[in-house]
ZALOTOR-744548 format. One record per residue (C-alpha): x, y, z. Coordinates in steps of 0.05 Angstrom, whole numbers, padded with zeros to 5 digits, always signed. Example, Ala and Ser with C-alpha at 12.3 -4.5 7.8 and 13.67 -1.06 7.14 Angstrom:
<pts>
+00246-00090+00156 +00273-00021+00143 
</pts>
This chain:
<pts>
+00000+00000+00000 +00056+00048+00017 +00108+00030-00036 +00141+00091-00068 +00162+00086-00140 +00227+00113-00167 +00190+00167-00205 +00154+00189-00142 +00218+00189-00103 +00253+00232-00156 +00195+00280-00155 +00198+00285-00080 +00273+00299-00080 +00267+00353-00133 +00210+00384-00093 +00251+00382-00029 +00311+00414-00064 +00267+00469-00091 +00236+00482-00022 +00303+00485+00011 +00330+00533-00041 +00269+00577-00036 +00275+00578+00040 +00349+00597+00039 +00348+00651-00015 +00318+00705+00031 +00378+00696+00077 +00422+00729+00024 +00393+00798+00041 +00386+00855-00008 +00459+00859-00025 +00465+00785-00036 +00404+00783-00081 +00431+00841-00123 +00499+00806-00129 +00469+00739-00149 +00419+00774-00196 +00476+00812-00229 +00514+00747-00237 +00455+00714-00270 +00446+00772-00318 +00520+00769-00337 +00516+00694-00348 +00454+00703-00389 +00490+00755-00432 +00548+00707-00440 +00500+00652-00460 +00474+00696-00517 +00545+00710-00538 +00561+00636-00536 +00514+00626-00595 +00572+00649-00638 +00629+00622-00594 +00660+00623-00524 +00648+00577-00465 +00611+00513-00476 +00536+00524-00476 +00522+00467-00428 +00568+00498-00376 +00534+00566-00378 +00465+00535-00373 +00488+00495-00313 +00517+00556-00280 +00453+00597-00290 +00412+00543-00256 +00460+00524-00200 +00490+00590-00176 +00426+00616-00140 +00416+00549-00104 +00488+00542-00083 +00492+00614-00059 +00430+00606-00017 +00453+00541+00015 +00524+00566+00030 +00497+00630+00061 +00450+00588+00104 +00506+00542+00127 +00549+00602+00147 +00493+00639+00184 +00467+00576+00217 +00530+00574+00261 +00517+00645+00286 +00442+00647+00293 +00401+00607+00344 +00345+00562+00321 +00279+00599+00311 +00230+00593+00369 +00158+00581+00351 +00106+00622+00386 +00063+00579+00432 +00001+00588+00472 -00034+00543+00523 -00077+00489+00491 -00149+00513+00482 -00213+00474+00485 -00226+00442+00416 -00273+00480+00369 -00348+00469+00371 -00373+00418+00320 -00426+00445+00273 -00482+00399+00250 -00467+00337+00290 -00507+00280+00259 -00545+00225+00294 -00520+00237+00366 -00576+00280+00396 -00598+00226+00445 -00527+00213+00470 -00514+00287+00478 -00576+00294+00522 -00554+00235+00565 -00484+00264+00574 -00511+00332+00595 -00562+00301+00642 -00510+00255+00673 -00460+00312+00683 -00513+00356+00715 -00539+00299+00759 -00475+00263+00780 -00420+00314+00765 -00376+00262+00728 -00397+00225+00665 -00360+00173+00623 -00369+00169+00547 -00345+00103+00518 -00342+00084+00445 -00302+00041+00398 -00249+00068+00351 -00280+00110+00297 -00346+00121+00333 -00335+00195+00344 -00327+00191+00419 -00283+00253+00424 -00328+00292+00377 -00390+00278+00418 -00354+00293+00484 -00327+00359+00457 -00397+00380+00434 -00425+00362+00503 -00370+00403+00535 -00391+00464+00495 -00463+00455+00515 -00445+00447+00589 -00400+00509+00589 -00403+00555+00529 -00351+00605+00554 -00277+00593+00540 -00258+00614+00611 -00299+00556+00639 -00269+00502+00594 -00211+00456+00611 -00186+00403+00562 -00133+00349+00567 -00116+00299+00511 -00089+00239+00549 -00059+00202+00489 +00015+00191+00499 +00072+00188+00449 +00082+00113+00458 +00042+00072+00408 +00043+00009+00450 +00036+00034+00522 -00017+00081+00548 +00001+00136+00597 +00007+00115+00670 -00044+00139+00721 +00010+00183+00753 +00027+00215+00686 -00048+00226+00673 -00056+00259+00741 +00003+00305+00728 -00025+00325+00660 -00093+00340+00691 -00060+00383+00745 -00022+00422+00692 -00087+00433+00655 -00116+00463+00718 -00054+00507+00728 -00029+00466+00788 +00044+00444+00796 +00047+00370+00777 +00112+00355+00814 +00080+00358+00882 +00047+00290+00877 +00078+00221+00883 +00015+00180+00874 -00046+00194+00829 -00091+00197+00891 -00051+00258+00915 -00083+00297+00858 -00155+00284+00879 -00159+00340+00930 -00125+00389+00883 -00176+00375+00828 -00233+00388+00877 -00200+00453+00901 -00187+00477+00830 -00258+00463+00803 -00303+00472+00864 -00358+00522+00850 -00327+00548+00785 -00380+00523+00736 -00323+00495+00694 -00324+00432+00652 -00261+00388+00651 -00258+00343+00590 -00208+00286+00594 -00204+00260+00523 -00177+00194+00494 -00175+00157+00560 -00154+00085+00547 -00174+00053+00613 -00213+00070+00676 -00151+00055+00717 -00119+00118+00688 -00173+00162+00720 -00200+00122+00778 -00167+00173+00825 -00215+00227+00802 -00265+00254+00853 -00334+00222+00846 -00365+00292+00846 -00342+00364+00847 -00396+00413+00869 -00409+00467+00818 -00367+00434+00763 -00371+00378+00712 -00320+00325+00691 -00328+00288+00625 -00284+00226+00612 -00283+00203+00540 -00247+00146+00505 -00245+00073+00486 -00239+00039+00554 -00205-00028+00556 -00229-00044+00626 -00296-00040+00663 -00311+00020+00707 -00340+00008+00777 -00415-00001+00786 -00428+00070+00808 -00402+00095+00741 -00451+00083+00684 -00415+00095+00618 -00455+00125+00561 -00442+00077+00503 -00433+00104+00432 -00451+00053+00380 -00453+00056+00303 -00494+00110+00271 -00565+00093+00250 -00572+00083+00174 -00609+00148+00164 -00556+00187+00203 -00499+00153+00166 -00531+00169+00099 -00540+00242+00120 -00467+00246+00140 -00442+00216+00075 -00489+00259+00033 -00460+00321+00066 -00394+00306+00031 -00423+00286-00037 -00476+00338-00049 -00550+00330-00062 -00544+00323-00138 -00495+00266-00136 -00535+00230-00082 -00600+00236-00121 -00569+00201-00181 -00557+00137-00141 -00591+00136-00071 -00587+00060-00067 -00511+00061-00075 -00509+00112-00018 -00545+00063+00028 -00498+00007+00009 -00436+00049+00022 -00461+00067+00091 -00473-00007+00105 -00402-00024+00083 -00376+00028+00133 -00412-00009+00189 -00441+00056+00216 -00372+00083+00235 -00371+00159+00229 -00296+00158+00217 -00301+00109+00158 -00362+00145+00129 -00324+00211+00130 -00263+00177+00098 -00305+00148+00042 -00341+00214+00033 -00276+00254+00028 -00247+00206-00023 -00310+00208-00066 -00312+00284-00060 -00241+00286-00086 -00259+00240-00143 -00324+00269-00171 -00318+00227-00235 -00324+00161-00198 -00397+00136-00196 -00420+00112-00128 -00441+00045-00157 -00371+00032-00183 -00342+00037-00113 -00398-00007-00087 -00382-00060-00139 -00309-00059-00120 -00325-00066-00046 -00376-00123-00055 -00321-00171-00076 -00282-00160-00012 -00289-00187+00058 -00312-00140+00114 -00242-00135+00141 -00214-00114+00073 -00267-00064+00051 -00243-00007+00095 -00170-00019+00077 -00190-00016+00004 -00215+00055+00009 -00154+00073+00051 -00109+00044-00003 -00144+00084-00057 -00128+00147-00018 -00055+00128-00007 -00044+00113-00081 -00069+00182-00100 -00021+00219-00054 +00031+00264-00083 +00104+00242-00072 +00118+00289-00013 +00055+00270+00024 +00066+00197+00011 +00138+00200+00036 +00113+00236+00099 +00060+00183+00110 +00111+00127+00104 +00158+00161+00154 +00102+00177+00204 +00075+00106+00201 +00144+00078+00217 +00161+00124+00275 +00167+00096+00345 +00130+00157+00371 +00056+00165+00358 +00053+00239+00343 +00097+00299+00326 +00086+00372+00314 +00086+00403+00245 +00157+00428+00250 +00182+00358+00269 +00144+00330+00209 +00181+00379+00165 +00247+00357+00197 +00230+00285+00180 +00224+00304+00107 +00283+00352+00109 +00241+00410+00082 +00224+00478+00111 +00149+00464+00117 +00105+00402+00113 +00039+00439+00119 +00015+00421+00048 +00032+00347+00057 -00002+00345+00125 -00064+00379+00097 -00067+00328+00040 -00061+00270+00088 -00112+00299+00136 -00163+00311+00080 -00161+00236+00065 -00166+00217+00139 -00097+00185+00139 -00072+00229+00195 -00105+00268+00251 -00089+00339+00271 -00089+00336+00347 -00070+00386+00402 -00069+00445+00354 -00007+00435+00310 +00007+00362+00322 -00003+00304+00275 -00010+00229+00285 -00026+00172+00238 -00099+00153+00241 -00115+00097+00290 -00154+00063+00234 -00092+00054+00191 -00073-00019+00192 -00010-00015+00149 +00062-00004+00168 +00118+00039+00146 +00163+00030+00086 +00186-00038+00063 +00247-00064+00100 +00298-00058+00044 +00368-00033+00060 +00355+00030+00019 +00290+00045+00056 +00323+00030+00123 +00379+00080+00107 +00327+00133+00090 +00289+00121+00154 +00354+00127+00194 +00371+00193+00159 +00300+00219+00173 +00306+00198+00246 +00373+00233+00252 +00342+00297+00225 +00285+00290+00275 +00332+00280+00334 +00372+00341+00314 +00308+00381+00308 +00285+00361+00377 +00354+00376+00406 +00354+00447+00377 +00283+00461+00400 +00293+00430+00470 +00358+00468+00481 +00326+00533+00458 +00266+00527+00504 +00306+00501+00563 +00346+00565+00561 +00281+00604+00569 +00253+00567+00630 +00215+00584+00672 +00180+00629+00621 +00108+00609+00607 +00121+00596+00533 +00177+00547+00550 +00132+00512+00601 +00078+00505+00548 +00126+00474+00498 +00155+00424+00548 +00086+00406+00573 +00068+00384+00503 +00135+00353+00484 +00166+00322+00546 +00135+00253+00535 +00156+00255+00462 +00227+00273+00481 +00229+00215+00531 +00205+00169+00475 +00261+00195+00430 +00312+00178+00483 +00281+00110+00494 +00287+00085+00422 +00313+00014+00426 +00367+00022+00372 +00392+00094+00372 +00413+00120+00304 +00487+00129+00291 +00517+00198+00304 +00460+00221+00349 +00495+00215+00416 +00508+00290+00426 +00438+00309+00403 +00408+00259+00452 +00451+00289+00507 +00424+00358+00492 +00353+00331+00495 +00368+00298+00562 +00399+00362+00589 +00336+00401+00570 +00291+00348+00602 +00334+00351+00665 +00322+00426+00670 +00248+00418+00658 +00237+00359+00705 +00277+00393+00760 +00233+00454+00753 +00171+00410+00760 +00202+00366+00814 +00188+00303+00774 +00245+00262+00801 +00222+00195+00773 +00221+00225+00703 +00290+00256+00716 +00316+00187+00733 +00283+00155+00672 +00312+00207+00624 +00382+00197+00652 +00375+00121+00648 +00352+00124+00576 +00410+00170+00558 +00460+00123+00591 +00432+00064+00553 +00433+00101+00486 +00503+00127+00497 +00529+00058+00515 +00497+00030+00451 +00530+00085+00410 +00597+00077+00445 +00597+00150+00468 +00633+00144+00535 +00633+00219+00554 +00558+00223+00545 +00549+00157+00583 +00592+00182+00640 +00550+00245+00645 +00486+00206+00646 +00510+00158+00700 +00533+00217+00743 +00464+00248+00735 +00431+00183+00758 +00477+00184+00818 +00458+00255+00837 +00384+00242+00830 +00387+00180+00873 +00425+00217+00927 +00369+00269+00927 +00319+00212+00933 +00356+00183+00993 +00384+00120+00961 +00460+00121+00971 +00470+00048+00953 +00443+00055+00882 +00476+00123+00876 +00544+00091+00892 +00533+00040+00835 +00522+00094+00783 +00578+00137+00811 +00625+00077+00802 +00602+00069+00729 +00614+00142+00715 +00682+00142+00748 +00703+00080+00710 +00691+00116+00645 +00742+00169+00666 +00813+00144+00660 +00844+00182+00718 +00818+00220+00778 +00853+00282+00751 +00808+00280+00691 +00744+00279+00732 +00698+00339+00721 +00680+00381+00781 +00611+00351+00788 +00640+00281+00795 +00683+00303+00854 +00622+00335+00886 +00581+00271+00878 +00639+00232+00908 +00638+00277+00969 +00563+00270+00976 +00566+00194+00971 +00621+00190+01023 +00582+00235+01070 +00518+00193+01060 +00554+00127+01068 +00590+00138+01133 +00632+00185+01176 +00697+00184+01136 +00706+00259+01144 +00778+00262+01118 +00758+00229+01052 +00699+00277+01045 +00744+00336+01058 +00793+00311+01005 +00738+00303+00954 +00714+00374+00967 +00784+00401+00958 +00789+00367+00891 +00721+00395+00873 +00745+00465+00887 +00808+00453+00846 +00767+00428+00787 +00722+00489+00785 +00734+00539+00730 +00762+00606+00750 +00708+00655+00769 +00655+00601+00780 +00618+00637+00836 +00562+00587+00839 +00610+00529+00844 +00646+00562+00901 +00580+00574+00937 +00562+00500+00930 +00632+00480+00955 +00625+00524+01018 +00556+00498+01032 +00582+00427+01030 +00642+00445+01074 +00593+00473+01125 +00551+00409+01121 +00614+00369+01135 +00631+00412+01195 +00561+00404+01223 +00562+00329+01214 +00628+00327+01252 +00597+00370+01306 +00538+00323+01312 +00585+00263+01320 +00626+00299+01373 +00563+00320+01410 +00539+00248+01410 +00606+00227+01441 +00598+00278+01496 +00647+00330+01469 +00599+00389+01471 +00649+00448+01469 +00685+00421+01408 +00618+00408+01374 +00595+00479+01388 +00660+00507+01359 +00649+00467+01295 +00577+00492+01289 +00600+00563+01298 +00653+00554+01243 +00599+00524+01198 +00555+00585+01209 +00612+00631+01186 +00624+00589+01124 +00549+00588+01108 +00545+00664+01109 +00601+00664+01058 +00564+00612+01016 +00500+00653+01022 +00535+00716+00996 +00564+00679+00936 +00497+00646+00920 +00464+00715+00919 +00519+00741+00873 +00509+00682+00827 +00434+00693+00826 +00418+00621+00842 +00356+00615+00888 +00363+00540+00898 +00434+00545+00926 +00413+00605+00968 +00355+00565+00996 +00401+00507+01013 +00449+00554+01049 +00391+00584+01088 +00367+00514+01107 +00435+00495+01134 +00442+00563+01169 +00376+00548+01206 +00405+00482+01230 +00471+00514+01251 +00434+00567+01292 +00390+00512+01322 +00450+00472+01344 +00479+00536+01375 +00414+00547+01414 +00392+00608+01374 +00321+00586+01358 +00297+00655+01337 +00350+00662+01283 +00338+00590+01262 +00264+00605+01251 +00281+00667+01209 +00327+00627+01163 +00276+00571+01157 +00223+00622+01136 +00269+00649+01083 +00290+00580+01059 +00217+00559+01053 +00202+00622+01013 +00259+00609+00965 +00242+00536+00957 +00169+00554+00943 +00191+00605+00891 +00233+00551+00857 +00175+00501+00862 +00222+00455+00901 +00171+00417+00943 +00225+00369+00968 +00266+00426+00997 +00205+00458+01027 +00185+00392+01059 +00253+00385+01092 +00244+00454+01121 +00177+00433+01151 +00210+00373+01184 +00266+00417+01212 +00214+00466+01239 +00175+00410+01271 +00238+00383+01304 +00255+00452+01332 +00184+00460+01359 +00186+00393+01393 +00249+00414+01431 +00216+00479+01455 +00161+00485+01506 +00094+00516+01490 +00079+00486+01422 +00015+00446+01414 +00028+00374+01391 -00028+00382+01339 +00008+00440+01306 +00073+00400+01302 +00036+00339+01274 +00002+00383+01222 +00070+00407+01197 +00096+00336+01192 +00033+00311+01156 +00040+00368+01107 +00112+00349+01093 +00105+00273+01091 +00071+00267+01021 +00124+00312+00991 +00184+00274+01017 +00216+00216+00979 +00202+00145+01000 +00272+00138+01029 +00321+00183+01065 +00339+00212+01133 +00286+00268+01130 +00232+00218+01114 +00253+00172+01171 +00257+00231+01219 +00187+00254+01200 +00158+00185+01213 +00195+00181+01280 +00162+00246+01303 +00094+00225+01276 +00099+00158+01311 +00109+00195+01377 +00053+00245+01364 +00002+00197+01333 +00005+00138+01381 -00054+00105+01347 -00013+00099+01283 +00054+00088+01315 +00065+00019+01284 +00049+00046+01215 +00099+00103+01221 +00151+00058+01252 +00148+00012+01192 +00150+00070+01143 +00209+00101+01180 +00250+00037+01180 +00233+00027+01106 +00261+00097+01093 +00328+00074+01122 +00329+00010+01081 +00378+00037+01028 +00432+00033+01082 +00418-00040+01097 +00481-00080+01088 +00527-00020+01076 +00565+00029+01119 +00520+00082+01150 +00533+00147+01188 +00517+00152+01262 +00455+00193+01251 +00424+00136+01210 +00443+00086+01264 +00412+00130+01318 +00348+00139+01278 +00343+00064+01266 +00351+00050+01341 +00299+00102+01360 +00249+00075+01310 +00261+00003+01332 +00250+00022+01404 +00181+00051+01393 
</pts>
């Protein structure tokens, strides 16, 4: 069905060359155009003279044709190194347009509206091609006709084979409601936020293309003063209290009316019986009826009965593919090439610019429009395109030549995503950059996860992973950070790119340290270090990770100090931020030493170390401010609060905690803010006059935001076990589980003390 002839391929290549030349010529500027134009005129004059002698005629003709193209391309290549990639203008995804003249679905629309008004949440279920999204969108407009009261989320993911996870769905819904998605660790954590965002607003939230009830079972059963519509082809059965509204095939009369709309009254009147038979062949599917109607509308010379006769000789399973094949065979070469490439992609959808990159042309708008008119692709989420779910074919045939073309197209696509991701990462946290990443982050993850990475794409994949790291850190999506780093490490290993692999392994180490898992962090640190020949060649970040691992894995303070010295030596001259981070870690080392001395009964020495740490932290704070890095400033403030607390200066400790919380909140760092809440609760427990309920409320606010493992998590559960005696056993178990990463390995004294206190409850 999708074979491309040599003639079509030649036509496509000539068309692509022409488009590229036309796109590059404006880059010459006025002077360049005048120069090239003058050259052409001179060559034309020489060509006339050549009629009676001079240069060979064939050479002049060739020069006249080639000079403009070569000049445009060379100018583009020179300027490309100086100019950044263009940044498309983006806006938040709107509610889909209202559908005019919906046919045969009046009864279902009334049931959806009545169900939404009565129960608050309604589920619309229909098979592929039954118009489930169309009906749900129309119902959304009738429930809330004002744009300010409409919220829409398309829950289809970029992976063809695996639907989005419930957590990913919950995060996407929160983003649709303008809530930070990184603050939840389980889908159920989003339930209260959905209620808070929609309660009493009169809004309608449409969750489109849901593939299973398990994706949305965390939704509230009702939100007062708002409506939730869930639409899709569900693969599982909703609970009994949910009564899905089933969309079946269109009635014959409605199907005929839909088909007649595409053909026109005059053509239908010539053969009404054939119209009935065509609707029967389509099995009442609105999608197939529209596809047949569009094809017939584009081929007005084909009698309806001719198509009926062709379809009668086929089985039911082959009839729909037959019409699809007719459309594919009529495609122009560029559209056909795009269709073949899209059908063979490991990602389900791309934006229009990425489709152009696949083809290697400046714009693919005409080809996409041609494919969409025939129903071969769907335009989703504004300027995004995906191959129709009804297409049963595959990509190009698996010949070596076709495989090489697919690899070249994939390389172009990866480079395109790397340029775009790097451009928008540099603009974070601007709203436009957030909007772009919200649409593309799953696609970028899928690009990293390709089983066999294309040759010479290692550096582009690294730029994509760097951009995702910046985005996921901003959103506090640590699991996605870890997944992106893991996929980059796997791809780099497959490509034999050791520097990129070392960077990816180091990133995995850092993320796992943040998540409180020093054992796994050590494994990835060792892999990263093994890819560096000598310690002297380690980058600064590797020395910093080494110091953090040593500090988390025991009390070898001399080794930690040595690692921090090497980190400082590896920093570039004038790296103010790096020096601020170094001083903050030196202060943390001094405070850990002080805690150990205090535990051993050497109070004066411990107090001296805490005082020294306070001095160092003020220096780190000053450098962090000069560097303009709120995250480092917040960390310095957090450590300063602890230093003041250890010195008995609770008032100053509270002031620094307030400022640290404010900075963490501004950076959307829920993990840092949760640590501050645990610190504050610990300080309050040591002071008289604080109500236990107030302390417990702080800890219960922090607990969902903390990682599953780590010292802060264990400490929070220890405090909660003492304050909530009725749930002491539950918190004891959770606290000990938070310390499980240290099982079987060396652990610092603070971990041993926490383990003993939890076990003694």
